[in-house]
BAFI-3210 file (N, C-alpha, C; in Angstrom, 3 decimals, decimal comma, padded with zeros to 6 digits):
// residues 235
n [1|2|3|4|5|6|7|8|9|10|11|12|13|14|15|16|17|18|19|20|21|22|23|24|25|26|27|28|29|30|31|32|33|34|35|36|37|38|39|40|41|42|43|44|45|46|47|48|49|50|51|52|53|54|55|56|57|58|59|60|61|62|63|64|65|66|67|68|69|70|71|72|73|74|75|76|77|78|79|80|81|82|83|84|85|86|87|88|89|90|91|92|93|94|95|96|97|98|99|100|101|102|103|104|105|106|107|108|109|110|111|112|113|114|115|116|117|118|119|120|121|122|123|124|125|126|127|128|129|130|131|132|133|134|135|136|137|138|139|140|141|142|143|144|145|146|147|148|149|150|151|152|153|154|155|156|157|158|159|160|161|162|163|164|165|166|167|168|169|170|171|172|173|174|175|176|177|178|179|180|181|182|183|184|185|186|187|188|189|190|191|192|193|194|195|196|197|198|199|200|201|202|203|204|205|206|207|208|209|210|211|212|213|214|215|216|217|218|219|220|221|222|223|224|225|226|227|228|229|230|231|232|233|234|235]
n.u [057,974|054,658|053,763|051,830|051,946|049,743|047,601|048,038|046,318|046,080|044,606|045,548|046,174|045,407|045,834|045,155|046,263|046,039|048,531|049,947|050,014|049,870|051,815|051,332|054,267|056,150|056,893|059,244|059,174|061,313|062,867|065,285|066,263|067,596|070,828|073,194|074,224|072,062|069,324|066,367|063,886|061,102|058,915|057,100|054,215|052,248|048,995|048,087|050,726|052,155|052,501|054,586|056,712|060,257|062,523|065,239|068,808|070,857|072,073|072,384|071,000|068,466|065,104|064,712|062,454|061,908|061,444|058,738|056,536|056,972|058,214|056,395|056,760|058,867|061,250|061,977|062,524|064,733|065,879|067,775|067,884|067,611|066,047|063,282|063,436|062,221|063,138|063,894|062,788|060,270|059,010|055,460|054,289|054,697|055,100|054,298|055,712|056,015|058,306|058,291|060,941|061,730|060,522|062,090|064,560|067,420|069,276|069,953|069,525|066,885|064,201|061,435|059,001|055,990|053,250|052,008|049,237|046,060|046,487|044,914|047,887|050,246|052,206|055,141|057,470|061,197|063,802|067,351|070,655|074,194|074,632|072,244|068,505|067,181|064,619|061,358|058,076|054,515|052,711|050,676|047,003|045,296|045,723|044,071|044,292|043,144|040,809|041,507|039,257|038,301|037,645|036,227|034,306|032,353|029,342|027,444|025,252|024,147|026,026|025,100|022,340|022,906|024,179|021,662|019,883|021,650|021,342|018,487|018,084|019,556|018,177|016,058|016,551|017,383|014,899|013,608|014,916|014,198|011,522|011,743|012,759|010,849|008,850|009,945|010,114|007,340|006,883|008,298|007,460|004,754|005,228|006,367|004,496|002,674|004,104|004,569|001,903|001,089|002,829|001,727|-000,842|000,054|000,997|-001,304|-002,827|-001,001|-001,271|-003,813|-003,861|-002,083|-002,031|-002,391|-003,525|-005,664|-007,428|-010,142|-009,620|-010,276|-013,009|-013,570|-014,949|-018,104|-018,334|-019,160|-022,158|-021,957|-019,304|-017,636|-017,763|-016,079|-015,697|-017,671|-020,823|-020,933|-022,019]
n.v [-140,398|-140,208|-142,686|-145,479|-148,809|-151,559|-154,441|-156,299|-155,399|-156,811|-159,601|-162,375|-165,760|-167,020|-164,616|-163,429|-165,340|-167,940|-167,498|-165,815|-163,076|-160,870|-158,238|-155,136|-154,062|-151,320|-149,141|-146,736|-145,339|-144,811|-143,173|-140,853|-140,595|-142,650|-144,432|-146,463|-148,695|-148,700|-150,636|-151,852|-152,548|-154,282|-153,557|-155,290|-155,529|-156,423|-154,913|-153,398|-152,444|-150,994|-148,302|-148,367|-149,220|-148,670|-147,578|-149,423|-148,471|-149,523|-152,320|-154,372|-154,096|-154,879|-156,010|-159,567|-162,372|-164,227|-163,165|-162,200|-163,266|-162,161|-159,636|-158,212|-157,307|-157,213|-157,387|-157,841|-158,958|-157,881|-156,061|-154,677|-151,288|-150,514|-152,124|-151,528|-149,292|-147,071|-147,907|-150,610|-154,051|-155,255|-158,203|-157,824|-158,271|-158,875|-161,137|-161,815|-163,827|-166,261|-167,924|-170,671|-172,144|-170,567|-171,167|-173,545|-172,676|-171,569|-169,386|-165,894|-164,198|-161,958|-163,187|-164,125|-165,467|-167,505|-166,068|-165,948|-165,806|-164,569|-161,956|-158,570|-156,979|-154,367|-152,715|-151,467|-149,703|-149,487|-147,716|-147,932|-147,214|-147,318|-145,930|-146,112|-145,814|-143,868|-143,140|-143,605|-145,250|-144,801|-146,208|-149,118|-149,945|-151,808|-155,348|-158,232|-161,512|-164,600|-166,798|-170,192|-172,981|-174,854|-178,374|-179,021|-176,942|-177,451|-178,248|-181,066|-181,997|-180,389|-181,259|-183,940|-183,244|-182,331|-184,424|-185,896|-184,839|-185,312|-187,795|-188,452|-186,682|-188,365|-190,864|-189,899|-188,955|-191,728|-193,025|-191,279|-192,062|-194,614|-194,414|-192,843|-195,125|-196,854|-195,845|-195,290|-197,888|-198,537|-197,090|-197,930|-200,485|-199,896|-198,555|-200,799|-202,810|-201,472|-201,121|-203,892|-204,836|-203,151|-204,317|-206,845|-206,325|-205,045|-207,442|-208,943|-207,558|-207,792|-210,192|-210,456|-208,906|-209,725|-212,362|-213,953|-216,462|-216,926|-215,714|-215,947|-217,544|-215,620|-215,795|-216,921|-214,229|-213,868|-213,467|-210,551|-210,352|-211,187|-211,198|-213,272|-214,969|-215,822|-216,630|-213,834|-214,770|-217,407|-217,872]
n.w [088,976|086,644|085,876|086,212|087,451|086,105|085,639|082,785|079,803|077,499|076,155|077,843|078,137|081,791|082,917|085,694|088,227|090,857|092,148|090,595|088,450|085,584|084,398|082,616|080,708|081,049|078,961|077,568|079,511|081,246|079,938|079,495|082,325|082,976|082,663|081,165|082,600|084,681|086,441|086,807|089,263|090,295|092,706|095,148|097,167|100,218|099,828|101,915|102,978|101,704|102,271|103,892|103,152|102,363|099,905|099,205|099,733|098,093|096,156|098,231|100,068|099,276|099,664|100,212|098,229|099,952|102,483|102,261|103,770|106,512|106,173|104,442|102,205|098,828|096,567|093,131|089,607|088,589|086,026|083,039|082,660|079,844|078,689|078,763|077,139|074,799|071,967|072,433|071,728|073,416|075,476|075,963|078,243|082,017|083,954|087,076|090,164|088,533|089,140|090,438|090,963|093,227|095,864|096,893|097,055|098,511|098,770|099,295|097,192|095,405|093,772|091,671|093,113|093,391|094,395|097,873|098,858|098,198|098,380|098,690|096,255|095,948|093,175|092,587|089,998|090,094|089,916|089,641|090,648|090,664|092,972|094,384|094,610|091,598|090,256|090,577|089,774|090,628|093,144|092,063|091,857|094,174|093,448|093,370|093,857|091,958|094,102|095,337|095,430|097,909|098,478|100,527|100,247|098,222|097,088|097,715|096,929|095,204|092,954|092,760|091,745|089,680|088,308|088,181|086,271|084,011|083,925|083,738|081,073|079,511|079,558|078,376|075,333|074,632|075,067|072,708|070,364|070,314|069,852|067,189|065,699|065,748|064,406|062,198|061,252|061,131|058,893|056,913|056,764|055,415|053,299|052,291|051,716|050,490|047,778|047,211|046,896|044,452|042,839|042,537|041,156|038,735|037,734|037,267|035,629|033,201|033,085|032,224|030,051|028,050|027,434|024,615|023,198|023,995|022,529|020,234|016,934|013,907|011,626|008,271|006,243|004,261|000,559|-001,192|-003,026|-006,391|-006,803|-006,934|-009,719|-012,467|-015,889|-016,568|-016,367|-015,932|-013,467]
ca.u [057,335|053,880|053,306|051,021|051,417|048,791|047,457|047,928|044,678|045,784|043,915|046,155|045,763|046,001|046,083|045,424|045,748|045,830|049,957|050,517|049,570|050,705|051,830|051,855|055,613|056,608|057,500|059,493|058,996|062,610|064,130|066,322|066,370|068,906|071,757|073,809|074,413|071,159|068,512|064,785|063,149|059,776|058,838|055,838|054,049|050,921|048,348|048,600|052,380|052,850|052,761|055,262|057,492|061,306|063,242|066,866|069,890|071,873|071,757|072,668|069,365|066,961|064,335|064,353|061,164|061,628|061,065|057,699|055,598|057,328|058,675|055,255|057,489|060,215|061,832|062,184|062,403|065,954|066,102|068,570|067,162|067,525|065,070|062,399|063,543|061,266|063,747|063,269|061,644|060,528|057,532|054,453|053,731|055,949|054,299|055,222|055,147|056,165|059,612|058,366|061,678|062,005|060,224|063,368|065,824|068,174|070,022|069,477|069,053|065,690|063,445|060,095|058,343|054,598|052,298|051,614|047,988|045,488|046,468|045,542|049,177|050,283|053,452|055,859|058,787|062,040|065,142|068,345|071,868|075,162|074,479|070,761|067,454|067,358|063,356|060,493|056,735|053,664|052,252|049,476|045,829|045,329|045,636|043,453|044,750|042,123|040,912|041,333|038,259|038,338|036,819|035,235|033,235|031,328|027,800|027,475|023,861|024,278|026,338|023,889|021,189|023,223|024,088|020,068|019,318|022,214|020,934|017,134|018,484|020,043|016,891|014,843|017,128|017,057|013,246|012,990|015,789|013,782|010,372|011,791|013,266|009,508|007,892|010,644|009,964|006,212|006,425|009,047|006,588|003,673|005,485|006,573|003,402|002,276|004,974|003,963|000,482|001,383|003,322|000,467|-001,939|000,593|001,220|-002,334|-002,958|-000,197|-001,448|-005,246|-003,764|-001,273|-002,126|-003,162|-003,918|-007,324|-008,682|-010,518|-009,580|-011,316|-013,513|-013,805|-016,313|-018,445|-017,965|-019,951|-022,679|-021,847|-017,865|-017,104|-017,514|-015,052|-015,781|-019,095|-022,219|-020,975|-022,826]
ca.v [-140,673|-140,585|-143,558|-146,213|-150,124|-152,004|-155,504|-155,670|-154,987|-157,763|-161,108|-163,576|-166,671|-167,089|-162,966|-163,331|-166,844|-168,253|-166,958|-164,738|-162,118|-160,281|-156,405|-154,436|-153,701|-150,230|-148,777|-145,123|-144,840|-144,478|-142,548|-139,792|-140,750|-144,158|-144,886|-148,011|-149,407|-148,802|-151,538|-151,541|-153,563|-154,447|-154,043|-156,121|-155,327|-156,052|-153,432|-152,611|-152,501|-150,500|-147,192|-148,011|-149,400|-147,971|-147,831|-149,935|-147,548|-150,299|-153,726|-155,215|-153,639|-155,153|-157,014|-160,889|-162,697|-165,261|-162,646|-161,395|-163,269|-161,257|-157,897|-157,780|-156,743|-157,640|-156,808|-158,470|-158,961|-157,102|-155,606|-153,850|-150,190|-150,453|-153,245|-150,671|-147,884|-146,749|-148,622|-152,083|-154,736|-156,577|-158,715|-156,532|-158,301|-159,132|-162,166|-161,515|-164,856|-167,210|-168,787|-171,978|-172,949|-169,822|-171,958|-174,088|-171,588|-171,096|-168,569|-164,749|-163,557|-161,673|-163,971|-164,063|-166,496|-167,421|-165,252|-167,074|-165,698|-163,789|-160,266|-157,899|-156,556|-153,476|-152,796|-150,202|-149,588|-148,432|-147,385|-148,154|-147,104|-147,764|-145,095|-146,254|-145,115|-142,749|-142,754|-144,830|-144,775|-144,468|-147,636|-149,779|-149,927|-153,228|-156,454|-158,932|-163,032|-165,426|-167,946|-171,433|-173,475|-175,943|-179,027|-179,028|-176,004|-177,936|-178,754|-182,481|-182,172|-179,577|-182,188|-184,972|-182,619|-182,124|-186,154|-186,728|-184,032|-185,874|-189,254|-187,961|-186,207|-189,670|-191,738|-189,260|-189,142|-193,015|-193,371|-190,793|-192,454|-195,736|-194,184|-192,746|-196,411|-197,789|-194,930|-195,463|-199,179|-198,844|-196,261|-198,625|-201,462|-199,684|-198,537|-201,868|-203,307|-200,742|-201,538|-205,227|-204,687|-202,207|-205,389|-207,757|-205,649|-205,025|-208,737|-209,671|-206,923|-208,349|-211,680|-210,535|-208,207|-210,277|-213,787|-214,015|-217,863|-217,050|-214,757|-217,007|-216,917|-214,757|-216,710|-216,402|-213,316|-214,462|-212,384|-209,922|-211,164|-211,202|-210,983|-214,276|-215,570|-215,457|-215,092|-213,824|-215,434|-218,809|-218,052]
ca.w [087,810|086,432|085,556|086,886|086,771|086,165|084,972|081,211|079,132|076,731|076,368|078,112|079,223|082,855|083,323|087,040|088,227|092,628|092,709|089,797|087,395|084,499|084,547|081,579|080,546|080,943|077,696|077,293|081,283|082,205|079,238|080,293|083,890|083,339|082,264|080,466|083,886|085,619|086,111|086,943|090,000|090,810|094,323|095,589|098,679|100,562|099,897|103,464|103,372|100,766|102,686|104,876|102,063|102,257|099,009|099,515|099,342|097,682|096,227|099,540|101,087|098,694|100,338|099,408|098,023|101,363|103,675|102,234|105,226|107,570|105,861|103,738|100,615|098,300|095,281|091,812|088,282|088,288|084,321|082,285|081,899|078,323|078,050|078,940|076,673|073,416|071,389|072,994|071,245|074,457|075,567|076,048|079,805|082,805|084,972|088,735|090,632|087,906|089,198|091,186|092,009|094,538|097,186|097,326|096,853|099,765|098,356|099,364|096,149|094,658|093,024|091,407|093,540|093,552|095,715|098,709|099,203|097,147|098,668|097,519|096,487|095,085|093,011|091,509|089,213|090,755|088,821|090,600|089,732|091,205|094,179|094,937|093,569|090,613|089,897|090,541|089,617|091,441|093,436|091,376|092,636|094,967|092,460|094,337|093,074|092,630|095,393|095,016|095,721|098,830|097,808|101,048|100,089|097,138|097,248|097,005|096,608|093,700|091,989|092,748|090,895|087,963|087,874|087,712|085,301|082,628|083,684|083,019|079,855|078,467|079,320|077,338|074,604|074,480|074,475|071,734|069,466|070,241|069,005|066,021|065,091|065,601|063,358|060,681|060,936|060,610|057,561|056,159|056,203|054,945|051,883|051,131|051,183|048,863|046,626|046,806|045,999|042,826|042,178|042,482|040,454|037,615|037,020|036,987|034,379|032,618|032,568|031,382|028,525|026,983|026,785|023,174|022,975|024,677|021,492|018,990|015,499|012,797|010,933|007,144|005,603|003,075|-000,288|-001,649|-004,323|-007,737|-007,240|-007,313|-010,781|-013,463|-016,535|-016,288|-017,438|-015,278|-012,236]
c.u [055,762|053,267|052,678|051,261|050,019|048,818|047,527|046,135|044,739|045,223|044,952|045,947|046,386|046,471|046,347|044,783|045,875|047,168|050,137|049,519|050,405|050,502|052,064|053,136|055,717|057,539|058,083|059,129|060,150|063,485|064,494|066,443|067,575|069,918|071,935|073,708|073,327|070,336|067,164|064,340|061,463|059,555|057,351|055,606|052,570|050,095|048,627|049,695|052,911|053,256|054,227|056,932|058,734|062,328|064,813|067,554|070,883|071,013|071,725|071,447|068,149|066,416|063,941|062,979|061,041|060,996|059,459|056,863|055,834|057,322|057,542|055,827|058,540|060,366|062,250|062,547|063,448|066,348|067,027|067,669|066,531|066,609|063,535|062,342|062,481|062,161|063,879|062,316|061,326|058,941|056,496|054,029|054,436|054,809|054,878|054,500|055,270|057,354|058,906|059,303|062,111|062,269|061,254|064,250|066,379|068,880|069,270|069,033|067,794|065,272|062,260|059,334|057,027|054,151|051,969|050,221|047,268|045,609|045,238|046,952|049,278|051,972|054,052|057,216|060,006|063,512|066,058|069,832|072,901|075,331|073,398|069,651|067,795|065,617|062,527|058,940|055,860|053,322|050,824|048,039|046,018|045,044|045,226|043,857|043,039|042,317|040,643|040,207|038,559|037,271|035,663|034,124|031,950|030,436|027,686|026,424|023,432|024,905|025,472|022,718|021,704|023,581|022,741|019,975|020,488|021,452|019,370|017,411|018,802|018,980|015,904|015,425|017,145|015,508|013,111|013,926|014,708|012,039|010,570|011,984|011,821|008,662|008,764|010,094|008,457|006,150|007,107|008,169|005,156|003,885|005,800|005,524|002,471|002,747|004,956|002,822|000,512|001,920|002,410|-000,608|-001,146|001,094|-000,283|-002,828|-002,307|-000,932|-003,214|-004,862|-003,569|-001,230|-003,346|-003,837|-005,234|-008,122|-008,870|-010,230|-010,485|-011,425|-013,714|-014,922|-016,807|-018,486|-019,085|-020,963|-022,265|-020,165|-017,164|-016,955|-017,012|-015,135|-017,299|-019,932|-022,086|-021,968|-024,348]
c.v [-140,794|-141,918|-144,692|-147,836|-150,564|-153,510|-155,148|-155,893|-156,209|-158,684|-162,033|-164,511|-166,777|-165,558|-162,926|-164,650|-166,750|-167,619|-166,277|-163,888|-161,658|-158,741|-156,041|-153,958|-152,509|-149,930|-147,084|-144,608|-143,945|-143,727|-141,642|-139,592|-141,870|-144,150|-146,281|-148,894|-149,420|-149,817|-151,060|-152,709|-153,278|-154,682|-154,346|-155,953|-155,555|-154,652|-152,795|-152,212|-151,650|-149,040|-147,407|-148,526|-148,435|-148,326|-148,313|-148,902|-148,399|-151,723|-154,585|-155,232|-154,211|-156,510|-158,388|-161,593|-163,398|-164,631|-161,628|-162,116|-162,538|-159,729|-157,290|-157,137|-157,273|-156,794|-157,679|-158,535|-157,517|-157,260|-154,520|-152,541|-150,056|-151,307|-152,502|-149,447|-147,945|-147,560|-150,257|-152,661|-155,718|-157,193|-157,837|-156,689|-159,067|-160,263|-162,093|-163,176|-166,213|-168,236|-169,644|-172,463|-171,939|-170,553|-172,844|-173,473|-171,318|-169,703|-166,894|-163,686|-163,301|-163,128|-163,858|-165,214|-166,501|-166,613|-166,298|-166,488|-164,551|-162,400|-159,586|-157,274|-154,985|-153,308|-151,768|-150,661|-149,142|-148,572|-147,029|-147,881|-147,525|-146,978|-145,215|-145,846|-143,865|-142,424|-144,042|-144,251|-144,777|-146,077|-147,716|-149,838|-151,418|-154,250|-157,608|-160,577|-163,816|-166,447|-169,254|-172,225|-174,420|-176,810|-179,573|-178,167|-176,416|-178,609|-179,976|-182,820|-181,289|-180,917|-183,451|-184,573|-182,873|-183,500|-186,311|-186,294|-185,002|-187,188|-188,879|-187,743|-187,863|-190,425|-190,743|-189,256|-190,586|-193,390|-192,364|-191,430|-194,202|-195,717|-193,723|-194,278|-196,875|-196,852|-195,273|-196,969|-199,217|-198,142|-197,315|-199,859|-201,352|-199,312|-199,862|-202,901|-202,995|-201,083|-203,098|-205,434|-204,326|-203,835|-206,540|-207,149|-205,744|-206,323|-209,418|-208,997|-207,902|-209,317|-211,799|-210,086|-208,715|-211,695|-213,974|-214,900|-217,697|-216,326|-216,037|-216,718|-216,275|-215,727|-215,893|-215,506|-213,873|-213,409|-211,674|-210,618|-210,488|-210,830|-212,275|-215,454|-214,993|-216,516|-215,166|-214,549|-216,788|-219,022|-217,972]
c.w [087,690|086,293|086,705|086,650|087,152|085,319|083,592|080,945|077,984|076,761|076,582|078,755|080,786|083,469|084,851|087,416|090,178|092,823|091,823|089,234|086,513|084,360|082,886|081,483|080,382|079,552|077,524|078,696|081,715|081,395|079,722|081,428|084,023|082,431|081,882|082,149|084,744|085,571|086,954|088,004|090,106|092,332|094,300|096,968|098,709|100,183|101,021|104,223|102,792|100,985|103,427|104,433|102,011|100,834|099,603|098,778|098,167|096,985|097,279|100,057|100,360|099,254|099,580|099,447|099,531|102,557|103,652|103,223|105,979|107,175|105,312|102,972|100,167|097,127|094,148|090,819|088,115|086,656|083,987|082,157|080,596|078,072|078,126|077,973|075,258|072,336|071,295|072,278|072,420|074,577|076,022|077,684|080,432|083,768|086,193|089,224|089,826|088,010|090,394|091,735|092,920|095,723|097,817|097,043|098,335|099,923|099,171|098,496|095,750|093,808|092,723|091,572|093,354|094,769|096,587|099,407|098,221|097,318|099,141|097,792|095,714|094,616|092,255|090,989|090,075|090,034|089,768|089,968|090,728|092,783|094,775|094,232|092,969|090,228|090,113|090,104|090,723|091,795|092,237|092,351|093,209|093,764|093,496|093,274|093,286|093,553|094,648|095,754|096,638|098,360|098,975|101,246|099,008|097,378|097,088|096,332|095,048|092,989|091,702|091,918|089,570|087,490|087,365|086,617|084,001|082,652|082,925|081,427|078,831|078,332|077,833|076,101|073,825|074,025|072,778|070,313|069,377|069,386|067,510|065,134|064,846|064,619|062,360|060,192|060,289|059,005|056,565|055,646|055,243|053,332|051,481|051,120|050,278|047,796|046,469|046,272|044,959|042,080|041,394|041,084|038,997|036,907|036,855|035,915|033,119|031,913|031,895|030,294|027,529|026,569|026,008|022,563|023,499|023,516|020,525|017,964|015,012|011,753|009,589|006,670|004,382|002,287|-000,631|-002,893|-005,636|-008,021|-007,117|-008,485|-011,650|-014,591|-016,311|-017,354|-016,883|-013,830|-012,230]
res [l|p|y|v|p|h|v|s|p|m|a|l|l|g|k|v|t|a|t|t|f|a|l|e|r|p|h|c|v|f|d|g|h|a|d|a|s|d|a|v|w|l|a|v|a|f|a|n|a|s|a|t|f|r|n|p|l|s|w|a|d|v|p|p|y|k|q|l|p|t|a|r|s|y|m|t|l|e|t|a|a|a|a|y|s|c|s|a|a|s|p|p|a|l|r|v|g|a|d|t|a|c|r|d|q|g|r|q|d|p|c|n|g|p|l|p|s|p|g|p|y|r|v|k|f|l|l|m|g|c|r|g|p|k|a|e|t|r|w|s|e|p|i|l|l|r|r|a|v|s|p|s|t|i|d|p|a|r|t|r|r|g|s|d|v|v|v|i|a|s|i|l|a|s|l|g|a|v|l|a|t|a|v|l|g|a|l|g|a|k|v|w|g|s|l|c|h|q|d|l|e|i|d|a|f|t|r|r|s|y|r|t|h|h|i|p|p|a|l|p|q|p|l|p|s|g|c|g|c|s|p|p|g|l|c]
***
């Protein structure tokens, strides 16, 4: 089949990790080739061993997960072919290496265990019926997993430099806060003094302007000549 498996293009959390990767789920790929009793398997192989992989002739010949270190390949994710049909509503991605219980599994049954190294790996889908393989996709491009960082490779000097920068930044921030507090305190004192000075001036003005008992009483004014005799002729 012309289909080429590939890592899912969707934005998935942990799309590729140190032990797993998420594949796009095939859709409508096996229609016209599969019967109701058929199953689709995923073959996983180290990239340099994919050319020598041989499709199993029956379910009994399926290479199990635990033989990956020696056989350099295994098969997993056995799924009914109907789950990949055009009419099936299925999750858009398949996670390879998601079953951590496979590490302690003593059975010969194929399982979807964590991948033991960064690889790279190649994968392909294989349609199998009761009499063996019926159709297969192409191999994927090499898929390289993430590498875990060893603690011994971490540069302690770089960590110390980062810590020094954090300490210096904290000190500068503290000094800035102290300076800002001092400036605000000085401005507050100046404003307070100005307000107090204004209050004193207003109080003094009030005392000068409204203490009316210091103003001398008005003296009686002399009457104009000829205006104080009654009846006329007596003055």
